[in-house]
N, CA, C and O of each residue as an XYZ file, in Angstrom:
876
protein
N       0.881     -1.330     -0.631
C       0.119     -0.097      0.034
C       0.636      0.986     -0.297
O       1.853      0.977     -0.112
N       0.155      2.124     -0.798
C       1.313      3.357     -0.681
C       1.220      4.267     -0.072
O       0.142      4.861     -0.112
N       2.434      4.846      0.863
C       2.784      6.074      2.359
C       1.762      7.066      1.861
O       1.456      7.200      0.676
N       1.237      7.782      2.922
C       0.088      8.494      3.011
C       0.679      9.884      3.232
O       1.760     10.023      3.803
N      -0.119     11.027      2.722
C       0.362     11.947      1.923
C       0.199     12.791      2.233
O      -0.916     12.817      1.713
N       0.302     14.234      2.946
C      -0.001     15.036      2.735
C      -0.653     16.086      1.681
O      -0.283     17.260      1.662
N      -1.481     15.668      0.953
C      -2.204     16.943     -0.313
C      -3.430     16.175     -0.206
O      -4.051     15.210      0.241
N      -3.345     17.801     -1.289
C      -5.337     17.563     -1.404
C      -5.483     16.678     -3.080
O      -5.664     17.243     -4.159
N      -5.369     15.479     -2.894
C      -4.901     13.834     -4.101
C      -6.656     14.174     -4.753
O      -7.692     14.631     -4.268
N      -6.340     13.793     -5.723
C      -7.764     13.677     -6.400
C      -7.906     11.976     -6.869
O      -6.993     11.415     -7.474
N      -9.237     11.251     -6.473
C      -9.782     10.138     -6.379
C      -9.645      9.485     -7.810
O     -10.564      8.668     -7.744
N      -9.226      9.361     -8.749
C      -8.495      9.455     -9.826
C      -7.411      9.292    -10.618
O      -6.494     10.097    -10.455
N      -7.293      8.458    -11.423
C      -5.962      7.929    -11.637
C      -6.378      8.036    -13.643
O      -7.477      7.675    -14.065
N      -5.289      8.571    -14.558
C      -4.813      8.953    -15.735
C      -3.705      6.945    -16.390
O      -3.261      5.886    -15.947
N      -3.831      7.521    -17.289
C      -2.392      6.513    -18.057
C      -1.165      7.571    -18.439
O      -1.194      8.750    -18.792
N      -0.127      6.679    -18.226
C       0.920      7.787    -18.992
C       0.252      8.278    -20.321
O       0.678      9.420    -20.493
N      -0.357      8.037    -21.052
C       0.568      8.179    -22.229
C      -0.284      9.570    -22.237
O       0.202     10.601    -22.703
N      -1.960      9.497    -21.529
C      -2.424     10.830    -21.429
C      -1.717     12.053    -20.850
O      -1.954     13.240    -21.077
N      -0.745     11.477    -20.006
C      -0.060     12.472    -18.991
C       1.037     13.362    -19.860
O       1.408     14.525    -19.704
N       1.489     12.140    -21.047
C       2.656     12.312    -21.304
C       2.562     13.716    -22.835
O       3.430     14.473    -23.271
N       0.602     13.433    -23.366
C       0.407     14.364    -24.824
C      -0.269     15.339    -23.861
O      -0.204     16.474    -24.334
N      -1.184     15.295    -22.135
C      -1.526     16.350    -22.121
C      -1.238     16.633    -20.484
O      -2.042     17.254    -19.788
N      -0.166     16.167    -20.055
C       0.558     16.992    -18.951
C      -0.734     16.389    -17.461
O      -1.522     15.477    -17.212
N      -0.126     17.793    -16.799
C      -1.463     17.407    -15.148
C      -2.521     17.289    -15.591
O      -2.945     17.676    -16.680
N      -3.220     16.540    -14.478
C      -4.400     16.311    -14.762
C      -5.509     17.798    -14.521
O      -6.668     17.836    -14.934
N      -5.023     18.591    -13.992
C      -5.760     19.277    -13.156
C      -4.570     21.075    -14.123
O      -5.468     21.844    -14.467
N      -3.909     21.387    -14.314
C      -3.610     21.885    -14.760
C      -2.325     21.940    -16.352
O      -1.539     22.841    -16.645
N      -2.465     21.207    -16.747
C      -1.588     20.763    -18.242
C      -0.493     20.664    -17.760
O      -0.340     19.458    -17.953
N       0.255     20.927    -17.358
C       1.575     21.588    -17.160
C       2.655     20.282    -17.343
O       2.371     19.380    -16.555
N       3.671     20.019    -18.091
C       3.927     18.552    -18.360
C       4.885     18.189    -17.582
O       5.649     18.883    -16.912
N       4.788     16.693    -17.737
C       4.870     16.318    -16.392
C       5.926     15.145    -17.236
O       5.757     14.613    -18.333
N       7.041     15.001    -16.256
C       8.379     14.295    -16.784
C       8.069     12.497    -15.989
O       8.236     12.037    -14.860
N       7.652     12.041    -17.058
C       7.782     10.078    -16.595
C       9.216      9.291    -16.856
O      10.119      9.519    -17.661
N       9.048      8.242    -15.815
C      10.185      7.580    -16.080
C       9.684      6.383    -16.228
O       8.833      5.856    -15.511
N      10.340      5.827    -17.397
C       9.550      5.313    -18.538
C       9.967      3.593    -18.506
O       9.743      2.579    -19.166
N      10.757      4.041    -17.213
C      11.654      2.575    -17.343
C      11.300      1.249    -16.904
O      11.904      0.227    -17.228
N      10.011      1.332    -15.939
C       9.075     -0.013    -15.793
C       8.764     -0.664    -17.335
O       8.440      0.050    -18.283
N       8.923     -2.187    -17.427
C       7.507     -2.628    -18.272
C       6.814     -3.728    -17.720
O       6.692     -4.886    -18.120
N       6.289     -3.013    -16.502
C       5.386     -4.575    -15.838
C       4.012     -3.278    -15.101
O       4.245     -2.313    -14.372
N       3.148     -3.578    -15.441
C       1.645     -2.950    -14.868
C       1.744     -1.951    -13.229
O       1.715     -2.351    -12.065
N       1.839     -0.846    -13.682
C       1.948     -0.068    -12.152
C       1.740      0.722    -12.158
O       1.741      1.262    -13.264
N       1.250      1.807    -10.592
C       1.265      2.488    -10.431
C       1.395      4.082     -9.849
O       0.836      4.268     -8.768
N       1.908      4.956    -10.312
C       2.935      5.668     -9.216
C       2.434      7.023     -9.413
O       2.290      7.561    -10.511
N       2.044      7.816     -7.669
C       1.572      9.030     -7.253
C       2.080      9.440     -6.932
O       2.756      8.888     -6.064
N       2.427     11.310     -7.350
C       3.184     12.518     -7.579
C       2.670     13.339     -7.464
O       1.444     13.315     -7.574
N       3.496     14.723     -7.125
C       2.348     15.673     -6.624
C       2.970     16.983     -8.062
O       4.127     17.016     -8.481
N       2.155     17.638     -8.405
C       2.663     18.421     -9.321
C       3.036     19.284     -8.620
O       2.669     19.681     -7.514
N       4.516     19.859     -9.940
C       4.727     21.208     -8.899
C       4.694     22.244     -9.237
O       5.601     22.986     -8.860
N       3.658     22.758    -10.084
C       3.041     23.608    -10.498
C       1.918     24.185     -9.180
O       2.200     25.073     -8.375
N       0.476     23.328     -9.243
C      -0.981     23.475     -8.828
C      -0.796     22.578     -7.564
O      -1.882     22.196     -7.127
N       0.625     22.001     -6.639
C       0.089     21.144     -5.988
C      -1.034     19.855     -5.819
O      -1.361     19.312     -4.764
N      -1.320     19.671     -6.646
C      -2.214     17.683     -7.012
C      -1.417     17.298     -6.825
O      -0.270     17.739     -6.756
N      -1.862     16.316     -6.688
C      -1.809     14.669     -6.480
C      -1.696     14.287     -7.821
O      -2.123     15.193     -8.537
N      -1.284     13.286     -8.483
C      -1.440     12.269     -9.806
C      -1.470     10.998     -9.762
O      -0.429     10.641     -9.211
N      -2.023     10.217    -10.009
C      -1.540      9.147     -9.781
C      -1.978      8.512    -11.422
O      -2.941      8.364    -12.174
N      -0.405      8.268    -11.308
C      -0.289      7.345    -13.189
C       0.153      6.430    -13.337
O       1.292      6.032    -13.092
N      -1.188      5.691    -14.008
C      -1.136      4.560    -14.478
C      -0.219      4.057    -16.345
O      -0.321      4.559    -17.464
N       0.711      2.698    -15.716
C       1.356      2.377    -16.842
C       1.330      1.119    -16.972
O       1.265      0.072    -16.328
N       1.410      1.583    -18.129
C       1.421     -0.398    -18.614
C       0.104     -1.220    -18.437
O       0.174     -2.278    -17.813
N      -1.612     -0.621    -19.166
C      -1.985     -1.608    -18.687
C      -2.394     -1.474    -17.662
O      -3.540     -1.921    -17.696
N      -2.070     -0.960    -16.275
C      -2.520     -1.214    -14.877
C      -3.682     -0.424    -14.835
O      -3.808      0.575    -15.542
N      -4.706     -0.894    -13.890
C      -6.304     -0.504    -13.926
C      -6.543     -0.991    -12.187
O      -6.858     -2.147    -11.905
N      -6.333      0.109    -11.102
C      -6.069      0.022     -9.857
C      -7.494     -0.371     -9.546
O      -7.330     -1.308     -8.765
N      -8.787     -0.208     -9.696
C      -9.527     -1.147     -9.289
C      -9.836     -2.503     -9.733
O     -10.505     -3.411     -9.240
N      -9.136     -2.376    -10.842
C      -8.717     -3.986    -10.775
C      -7.876     -5.143     -9.641
O      -7.991     -6.283     -9.192
N      -7.059     -4.037     -9.577
C      -5.766     -4.289     -8.577
C      -5.557     -4.613     -7.840
O      -4.648     -5.372     -7.506
N      -7.216     -3.616     -6.722
C      -7.457     -3.337     -5.350
C      -6.569     -2.358     -4.511
O      -6.664     -1.994     -3.339
N      -5.311     -1.929     -5.901
C      -4.619     -1.073     -4.411
C      -5.075      0.323     -4.424
O      -5.825      0.946     -5.175
N      -4.237      0.710     -3.112
C      -4.330      1.463     -2.687
C      -4.009      3.027     -1.987
O      -3.439      3.041     -0.896
N      -4.292      3.995     -2.477
C      -3.000      5.626     -2.069
C      -3.802      5.828     -0.776
O      -5.008      5.791     -0.533
N      -2.525      6.093      0.092
C      -3.714      6.796      1.208
C      -3.724      8.653      1.541
O      -3.816      9.486      0.640
N      -3.666      8.820      2.280
C      -3.759      9.845      2.270
C      -3.902     10.530      4.034
O      -3.950      9.731      4.968
N      -3.936     11.437      4.187
C      -3.855     12.493      5.594
C      -4.534     13.810      4.969
O      -4.144     14.676      4.187
N      -5.989     13.515      5.824
C      -6.313     15.469      5.657
C      -5.588     16.334      6.850
O      -4.731     16.164      7.718
N      -6.684     17.639      6.233
C      -6.158     19.172      6.588
C      -6.622     18.788      8.270
O      -6.086     19.452      9.157
N      -7.643     17.682      8.654
C      -7.680     17.215     10.581
C      -7.090     16.534     11.209
O      -7.409     16.268     12.368
N      -5.587     15.842     10.341
C      -5.081     14.713     10.606
C      -4.844     13.465     10.037
O      -3.912     12.914      9.451
N      -6.742     13.002     10.629
C      -6.743     12.049      9.613
C      -6.715     11.474      8.377
O      -6.912     12.030      7.296
N      -6.360      9.889      8.681
C      -5.903      9.210      7.468
C      -7.315      8.516      6.837
O      -8.355      8.258      7.443
N      -7.022      8.326      5.563
C      -7.893      7.934      4.322
C      -6.810      6.664      3.689
O      -5.609      6.405      3.620
N      -7.807      6.247      3.396
C      -7.519      5.141      1.969
C      -8.036      4.685      0.367
O      -7.744      3.490      0.303
N      -8.382      4.910     -0.355
C      -9.002      4.690     -1.380
C      -7.762      3.666     -2.378
O      -6.639      3.185     -2.225
N      -8.654      3.730     -3.250
C      -8.645      2.994     -4.625
C      -8.737      3.400     -5.995
O      -9.295      2.678     -6.822
N      -8.179      4.617     -6.326
C      -8.448      5.286     -7.380
C      -8.801      5.004     -8.445
O      -8.331      3.944     -8.859
N      -9.590      5.625     -9.226
C     -10.835      4.884    -10.138
C      -9.761      5.612    -11.868
O      -9.633      6.817    -12.084
N      -9.275      4.683    -12.640
C      -9.085      5.017    -13.781
C      -9.891      6.022    -14.491
O     -11.082      5.799    -14.274
N      -9.664      7.304    -15.450
C     -10.507      8.378    -15.932
C      -9.662      8.255    -16.655
O      -8.579      7.742    -16.372
N     -10.131      8.902    -18.228
C     -10.044     10.134    -19.405
C      -9.331     10.612    -18.898
O      -9.432     10.384    -17.692
N      -8.024     11.656    -19.309
C      -7.232     12.099    -19.007
C      -8.296     13.898    -19.243
O      -8.427     14.457    -20.332
N      -8.883     14.419    -17.894
C      -9.716     14.879    -17.560
C      -9.729     16.947    -18.210
O     -10.512     17.884    -18.054
N      -8.203     16.729    -19.026
C      -8.430     17.741    -19.612
C      -7.588     17.823    -21.234
O      -6.610     18.491    -21.570
N      -8.362     16.932    -21.949
C      -7.458     16.812    -23.008
C      -8.399     17.885    -23.708
O      -9.128     17.256    -24.476
N      -8.682     19.226    -23.761
C      -8.950     20.178    -24.385
C      -7.267     20.632    -24.623
O      -6.902     20.937    -25.758
N      -6.768     20.640    -24.031
C      -5.455     21.282    -23.637
C      -4.121     20.455    -23.887
O      -4.140     19.365    -23.315
N      -2.739     20.778    -24.756
C      -1.851     20.656    -24.568
C      -0.665     20.572    -23.229
O      -0.276     21.493    -22.511
N      -0.370     19.461    -23.215
C       0.613     19.785    -22.044
C       1.565     21.357    -21.914
O       1.837     21.846    -23.011
N       1.811     21.742    -21.306
C       2.727     23.538    -21.725
C       3.839     23.136    -20.879
O       3.304     22.309    -20.141
N       5.244     23.227    -20.483
C       6.270     23.839    -19.748
C       6.693     24.704    -19.626
O       6.165     24.777    -20.736
N       7.394     26.016    -19.320
C       7.683     27.231    -17.913
C       7.995     27.802    -19.283
O       7.521     28.900    -19.576
N       9.013     26.920    -20.433
C       9.183     28.104    -21.060
C       8.382     28.412    -21.949
O       7.622     27.482    -22.219
N       8.143     29.764    -22.804
C       7.751     30.417    -24.019
C       7.349     29.753    -25.291
O       7.786     30.005    -26.414
N       6.374     28.790    -24.924
C       5.783     27.641    -26.486
C       5.724     28.681    -27.576
O       5.719     29.868    -27.249
N       5.667     28.248    -29.146
C       5.383     29.299    -29.812
C       4.900     28.273    -31.482
O       5.465     28.154    -32.569
N       3.726     27.767    -30.959
C       2.418     29.128    -30.765
C       2.212     28.929    -29.409
O       3.027     28.308    -28.727
N       1.200     29.398    -28.965
C       0.968     29.656    -27.529
C      -0.469     28.433    -28.387
O      -0.860     28.258    -29.541
N      -0.910     27.722    -26.708
C      -1.563     27.019    -26.598
C      -2.714     27.761    -26.267
O      -2.710     28.764    -25.552
N      -3.971     27.108    -26.946
C      -5.104     28.110    -27.701
C      -6.113     27.227    -27.881
O      -6.139     26.750    -29.016
N      -7.259     26.714    -26.867
C      -8.201     26.105    -27.530
C      -9.989     26.725    -27.348
O     -10.609     27.191    -26.392
N     -10.234     26.531    -28.320
C     -11.393     27.412    -28.840
C     -12.406     27.197    -28.405
O     -12.475     25.968    -28.414
N     -13.525     27.682    -27.902
C     -14.859     26.347    -27.204
C     -15.651     27.293    -28.368
O     -16.595     27.792    -27.755
N     -15.690     27.806    -29.903
C     -16.808     27.502    -30.961
C     -16.899     29.614    -30.228
O     -16.079     30.199    -29.520
N     -18.341     30.180    -30.878
C     -18.063     31.640    -31.346
C     -19.960     31.813    -29.869
O     -20.926     31.071    -30.048
N     -19.947     32.366    -29.257
C     -21.140     33.253    -28.551
C     -20.948     34.553    -28.548
O     -20.659     35.343    -29.447
N     -21.187     34.699    -27.192
C     -21.076     36.366    -27.461
C     -21.012     37.061    -25.647
O     -21.603     36.692    -24.631
N     -19.927     38.281    -25.913
C     -19.308     38.640    -24.764
C     -18.979     39.678    -24.561
O     -19.034     40.303    -25.620
N     -18.401     40.719    -23.195
C     -18.434     41.586    -23.588
C     -16.415     42.071    -23.803
O     -15.510     41.702    -23.054
N     -16.357     42.464    -24.355
C     -14.756     42.305    -24.606
C     -14.238     44.099    -25.091
O     -14.868     45.133    -24.874
N     -13.220     43.971    -25.621
C     -12.754     45.502    -25.639
C     -12.402     46.158    -26.807
O     -11.453     46.892    -27.084
N     -13.957     45.490    -27.840
C     -13.841     45.602    -28.623
C     -13.649     45.453    -30.050
O     -12.434     45.644    -30.111
N     -13.989     45.261    -31.123
C     -13.514     44.322    -32.101
C     -11.816     44.462    -32.433
O     -11.090     45.454    -32.368
N     -11.478     42.897    -32.854
C      -9.937     42.360    -32.528
C      -9.747     42.801    -33.982
O      -8.610     42.487    -34.335
N     -10.716     43.665    -35.366
C     -10.237     44.291    -36.605
C     -10.347     45.657    -36.991
O      -9.763     46.154    -37.954
N     -11.430     46.492    -35.887
C     -11.337     47.510    -35.816
C     -11.514     48.248    -35.085
O     -11.751     49.426    -35.350
N     -11.427     47.601    -33.564
C     -10.879     48.276    -32.693
C     -12.899     48.113    -32.516
O     -13.774     47.319    -32.861
N     -12.734     50.088    -31.387
C     -14.116     49.847    -31.057
C     -14.402     50.176    -29.982
O     -13.381     50.697    -29.535
N     -15.412     50.220    -29.006
C     -15.814     50.828    -27.306
C     -15.976     49.462    -26.314
O     -16.164     48.530    -27.096
N     -15.982     49.025    -25.136
C     -16.362     47.923    -24.458
C     -17.701     47.480    -24.642
O     -18.622     48.056    -24.063
N     -17.841     46.767    -25.195
C     -19.571     46.364    -25.637
C     -19.333     44.931    -25.924
O     -18.237     44.436    -26.187
N     -20.858     44.104    -25.821
C     -20.920     42.747    -26.060
C     -21.044     42.911    -27.495
O     -21.801     43.645    -28.131
N     -19.731     41.694    -28.075
C     -19.774     41.618    -29.488
C     -19.645     39.912    -29.508
O     -19.669     39.408    -28.385
N     -19.517     39.015    -30.598
C     -19.448     38.106    -30.970
C     -17.711     37.641    -30.353
O     -16.614     38.132    -30.619
N     -17.976     36.893    -29.762
C     -16.392     36.423    -29.218
C     -16.577     35.098    -29.512
O     -17.608     34.458    -29.714
N     -14.502     34.536    -29.497
C     -14.347     33.195    -29.148
C     -14.007     33.278    -27.983
O     -13.128     34.094    -27.707
N     -14.587     32.471    -26.949
C     -13.326     31.822    -25.848
C     -12.515     30.742    -25.585
O     -12.912     29.598    -25.363
N     -11.192     31.180    -25.618
C     -10.329     29.767    -25.714
C      -9.426     29.698    -24.644
O      -8.638     30.603    -24.366
N      -9.555     28.387    -23.898
C      -8.003     28.470    -23.082
C      -7.000     28.562    -23.564
O      -6.552     28.687    -24.703
N      -6.505     28.462    -22.206
C      -4.708     28.912    -22.550
C      -3.879     28.140    -20.976
O      -4.412     27.844    -19.907
N      -2.115     27.974    -21.507
C      -1.804     27.514    -20.273
C      -2.012     27.774    -19.345
O      -2.284     26.823    -18.611
N      -2.040     29.106    -18.740
C      -1.319     29.910    -17.526
C      -2.012     31.079    -17.545
O      -2.944     31.443    -18.261
N      -1.677     31.390    -17.037
C      -2.773     33.354    -16.546
C      -1.480     34.400    -18.073
O      -1.992     35.158    -18.896
N      -0.078     34.146    -18.037
C       1.399     34.651    -18.474
C       0.746     33.963    -20.085
O       0.037     34.753    -20.708
N       0.959     32.631    -20.700
C       0.432     32.258    -21.860
C      -1.043     32.999    -22.161
O      -1.352     32.857    -23.345
N      -1.824     33.597    -21.546
C      -2.653     34.329    -21.666
C      -2.528     36.081    -21.717
O      -3.389     36.822    -22.192
N      -1.297     36.490    -21.132
C      -1.253     37.862    -20.808
C      -0.365     37.878    -22.202
O      -0.261     38.934    -22.827
N       0.602     36.035    -22.904
C       1.016     37.215    -24.440
C       0.424     36.675    -25.485
O       0.924     36.527    -26.600
N      -1.296     36.193    -24.925
C      -1.939     36.063    -26.678
C      -2.414     37.601    -26.396
O      -2.072     38.578    -27.061
N      -3.137     37.595    -25.445
C      -4.035     39.234    -25.887
C      -2.937     40.130    -26.055
O      -3.299     41.290    -26.250
N      -1.722     39.945    -26.039
C      -0.813     40.463    -26.549
C      -0.186     40.383    -28.117
O       0.986     40.671    -28.361
N      -1.331     39.869    -29.322
C      -0.481     39.522    -30.061
C      -1.934     40.264    -30.768
O      -2.262     39.883    -31.892
N      -2.631     41.148    -30.180
C      -3.869     41.611    -30.572
C      -3.445     43.266    -30.419
O      -2.553     43.559    -29.623
N      -4.075     44.250    -31.157
C      -3.664     45.375    -30.835
C      -5.289     45.801    -29.982
O      -5.306     46.489    -28.961
N      -6.295     45.357    -30.502
C      -7.484     45.574    -29.402
C      -8.388     44.215    -29.970
O      -8.123     43.528    -30.956
N      -9.553     44.062    -29.007
C     -10.095     43.917    -29.251
C     -10.170     42.445    -28.180
O     -10.919     41.494    -28.405
N      -9.357     42.526    -27.179
C      -8.789     41.271    -26.584
C      -8.579     41.053    -25.123
O      -7.712     41.833    -24.727
N      -9.012     40.340    -24.230
C      -8.827     40.285    -23.321
C      -9.073     38.838    -22.199
O      -9.831     37.904    -22.465
N      -8.323     38.940    -21.067
C      -7.996     37.734    -20.698
C      -8.884     37.719    -19.154
O      -8.877     38.481    -18.188
N      -9.448     36.753    -19.398
C     -10.162     35.824    -18.424
C     -10.003     35.136    -17.491
O     -10.340     33.978    -17.738
N      -9.456     35.362    -16.001
C      -8.781     35.325    -15.071
C      -9.627     35.062    -14.109
O     -10.723     35.596    -14.280
N      -9.458     34.084    -12.628
C     -10.187     34.123    -11.912
C      -9.654     33.330    -10.998
O      -9.521     32.106    -11.028
N      -9.299     34.246    -10.026
C      -8.774     33.290     -8.577
C      -9.355     32.221     -8.438
O      -8.536     31.304     -8.483
N     -10.662     31.776     -8.248
C     -11.133     30.989     -8.269
C     -10.728     29.124     -8.925
O     -10.546     28.014     -8.425
N     -10.758     29.709    -10.215
C     -10.515     28.629    -10.566
C      -9.171     29.308    -11.940
O      -9.330     29.843    -13.037
N      -7.809     28.887    -11.066
C      -6.419     29.395    -11.636
C      -6.333     28.616    -13.289
O      -6.047     29.005    -14.422
N      -6.618     27.744    -12.865
C      -6.319     26.156    -13.222
C      -7.021     26.538    -14.932
O      -6.437     26.021    -15.884
N      -8.219     27.414    -15.201
C      -9.209     27.294    -16.309
C      -8.569     28.900    -16.565
O      -9.038     29.869    -15.968
N      -7.214     29.029    -17.734
C      -7.930     30.936    -17.757
C      -8.102     30.218    -19.677
O      -7.930     29.246    -20.412
N      -8.642     31.874    -19.564
C      -9.047     31.494    -21.088
C      -8.747     33.452    -21.861
O      -8.746     34.528    -21.264
N      -8.589     33.210    -22.976
C      -8.724     34.603    -23.540
C      -9.866     34.342    -24.678
O     -10.171     33.438    -25.456
N     -10.454     36.019    -24.236
C     -12.113     36.363    -25.357
C     -11.704     36.893    -26.082
O     -10.831     37.598    -25.575
N     -11.808     37.135    -27.699
C     -11.689     38.129    -28.809
C     -12.758     37.755    -29.329
O     -13.332     36.724    -29.678
N     -12.971     39.510    -29.278
C     -14.469     39.907    -29.724
C     -14.239     40.380    -31.183
O     -13.125     40.736    -31.565
N     -15.502     40.369    -32.109
C     -15.327     40.580    -33.271
C     -17.439     41.382    -33.669
O     -18.551     40.977    -33.332
N     -16.880     42.769    -34.621
C     -18.367     43.151    -34.286
C     -18.848     42.338    -35.682
O     -18.263     41.361    -36.150
N     -20.127     43.014    -36.267
C     -20.998     42.042    -36.700
C     -20.114     41.761    -38.182
O     -19.868     40.699    -38.753
N     -19.781     43.074    -38.513
C     -19.413     43.481    -39.866
C     -17.606     42.408    -40.476
O     -17.123     42.478    -41.606
N     -17.201     41.807    -39.637
C     -15.621     41.115    -39.150
C     -16.547     39.834    -38.434
O     -15.520     39.186    -38.234
N     -17.257     39.240    -38.073
C     -17.880     38.376    -37.844
C     -16.872     37.254    -38.743
O     -16.066     36.484    -38.221
N     -17.069     37.347    -39.798
C     -16.354     35.917    -40.506
C     -14.799     35.740    -40.670
O     -14.299     34.753    -41.210
N     -14.089     36.787    -40.154
C     -12.834     36.582    -39.931
C     -12.745     36.232    -38.632
O     -11.615     35.993    -38.206
N     -13.752     36.135    -37.830
C     -13.782     35.763    -36.478
C     -13.567     33.964    -36.192
O     -12.768     33.283    -35.547
N     -15.052     33.622    -37.279
C     -14.540     32.445    -37.810
C     -13.728     32.304    -38.247
O     -13.176     31.627    -37.379
N     -12.872     32.398    -39.195
C     -11.818     32.004    -40.005
C     -10.981     31.879    -38.643
O     -10.423     30.783    -38.581
N     -10.731     32.738    -37.485
C      -9.636     33.097    -36.870
C      -9.669     32.047    -35.907
O      -8.595     31.737    -35.391
N     -11.377     31.054    -35.354
C     -11.405     29.588    -34.907
C     -11.100     28.835    -35.648
O     -10.291     27.943    -35.392
N     -11.680     28.996    -36.795
C     -11.049     27.389    -37.308
C      -9.680     27.344    -38.055
O      -9.407     26.224    -38.488
N      -8.484     28.618    -38.373
C      -7.398     28.464    -38.560
C      -6.775     27.764    -37.577
O      -6.146     26.726    -37.779
N      -7.019     28.633    -35.817
C      -5.949     27.698    -34.417
C      -6.433     26.660    -34.919
O      -6.029     26.555    -36.077
N      -7.684     25.109    -34.370
C      -8.493     24.484    -34.499
C      -7.923     23.207    -34.676
O      -7.752     22.084    -34.201
N      -7.636     24.309    -36.013
C      -6.560     23.289    -37.311
C      -5.264     22.922    -37.073
O      -4.447     22.027    -37.291
N      -5.419     24.032    -36.509
C      -3.021     24.326    -36.442
C      -3.420     23.340    -34.922
O      -3.069     23.951    -33.913
N      -3.893     22.348    -34.710
C      -4.082     21.968    -33.608
C      -3.402     22.695    -32.089
O      -2.373     22.699    -31.415
N      -4.816     23.285    -32.132
C      -5.384     23.870    -30.649
C      -4.582     25.420    -30.540
O      -4.805     26.003    -29.479
N      -3.630     26.181    -31.572
C      -2.227     27.067    -30.980
C      -3.051     27.767    -31.784
O      -3.991     27.567    -32.554
N      -2.042     29.136    -31.129
C      -2.652     30.261    -32.163
C      -0.671     31.099    -31.964
O       0.139     30.785    -31.093
N      -0.432     32.294    -33.255
C       0.181     33.097    -33.378
C       0.354     33.653    -33.726
O      -0.672     33.806    -34.389
N       1.271     34.765    -34.124
C       1.050     36.105    -35.145
C       0.557     35.334    -36.738
O      -0.417     35.477    -37.477
N       1.699     34.544    -36.768
C       0.852     33.713    -38.063
C       0.023     33.529    -38.444
O      -0.528     34.146    -39.356
N      -0.434     32.402    -37.740
C      -1.688     32.217    -37.106
C      -2.804     32.783    -37.957
O      -3.384     32.614    -39.030
N      -2.771     33.896    -36.390
C      -3.714     35.684    -37.058
C      -3.176     35.512    -38.447
O      -2.493     34.502    -38.280
N      -3.051     35.805    -39.579
C      -2.499     36.514    -40.500
C      -3.089     35.977    -41.654
O      -3.267     36.586    -42.709
N      -3.615     33.917    -41.228
C      -3.868     33.379    -41.884
C      -5.571     33.486    -42.165
O      -6.234     33.332    -43.190
N      -5.931     33.814    -40.798
C      -7.519     34.194    -40.432
C      -7.548     34.852    -41.356
O      -7.887     34.302    -42.404
N      -7.136     36.628    -41.383
C      -7.222     37.257    -42.234
C      -7.402     36.830    -43.853
O      -8.390     36.945    -44.578
N      -6.308     36.391    -44.085
C      -6.238     36.106    -45.556
C      -6.830     35.450    -45.810
O      -7.535     35.905    -46.711
N      -7.128     34.285    -45.535
C      -8.655     33.126    -45.798
C     -10.151     34.073    -45.651
O     -11.118     33.791    -46.359
N     -10.197     35.206    -44.657
C     -11.154     35.518    -44.390
C     -11.275     37.332    -46.388
O     -12.213     38.105    -46.586
N     -10.243     37.240    -47.043
C     -10.219     38.170    -47.947
C      -9.576     39.462    -46.983
O      -9.965     40.545    -47.420
N      -8.890     39.557    -46.056
C      -8.935     40.823    -45.189
C      -7.283     40.755    -45.211
O      -6.739     41.495    -44.390
N      -6.332     39.879    -46.135
C      -5.784     39.995    -45.467
C      -4.598     41.747    -45.784
O      -3.803     42.101    -44.914
N      -4.704     42.248    -46.622
C      -3.908     43.390    -46.818
C      -4.304     44.171    -45.497
O      -3.455     44.788    -44.853
N      -5.603     44.112    -45.138
C      -6.277     45.577    -43.814
C      -5.372     45.323    -43.024
O      -4.655     46.170    -42.492
N      -5.318     44.249    -42.881
C      -4.972     43.761    -41.151
C      -3.331     44.635    -40.986
O      -3.316     45.362    -39.992
N      -2.341     44.642    -41.606
C      -0.855     44.610    -41.589
C      -0.841     46.571    -41.315
O       0.269     47.086    -41.452
N      -2.209     47.671    -40.901
C      -1.955     47.964    -40.496
C      -2.070     48.225    -39.009
O      -1.848     49.363    -38.597
N      -2.335     47.449    -38.342
C      -2.435     47.255    -37.270
C      -2.231     46.056    -36.158
O      -2.254     46.099    -34.928
N      -1.972     44.708    -37.300
C      -0.875     44.125    -36.379
C       0.764     43.816    -37.022
O       1.123     43.456    -38.144
N       1.331     44.048    -36.110
C       3.265     43.898    -36.087
C       3.506     42.159    -35.473
O       3.710     41.742    -34.332
N       3.371     41.431    -36.820
C       3.377     40.291    -37.173
C       4.618     39.571    -36.789
O       5.525     40.147    -37.391
N       5.165     38.482    -36.002
C       6.885     37.738    -36.043
C       7.294     37.724    -37.051
O       8.419     37.266    -37.254
């Protein structure tokens, strides 16, 4: 049986293959795995960024079938043991990220809706309700970098209560909704990523490539 740990441990387990692709199940930061073992096994570790406990299953391990238990010490000092449940990675919408600045940035759009943004990302304007893309990004710092790609029309949606579900919201007026639609398509097709070059492609796809150069400084 596993050693007791003082941490907010989730009662789930994820496969090593999923962790390689998507990182921590809570914040998506890249987790470096030890691939030495070829036998079914489960490893419990702690994310160095969000401090969440992570149960990682190797080589076909299914905790429910093995009866393996993980020990926890609660905040009040009481001890418990649980068998983690193997589940699909809960944050498959985002690739694993590292502390280094990725290029392009992770950008997982949720489709087009309406929300308050600081103008249209094509023509500016005032703060108001616009058509918008809300996209998950890796973290607050990454979101700030994405917002800086846009001279106007984009804002960071960071909430201290959910610090690992950071979004960037990008607005468009009625006239420039087609450009926003192309931005959603281009970034999704690029593997849910965004860069200045991909923004260029969205403008070009909407037939507005020449109009954007007055506003956007591209990489």
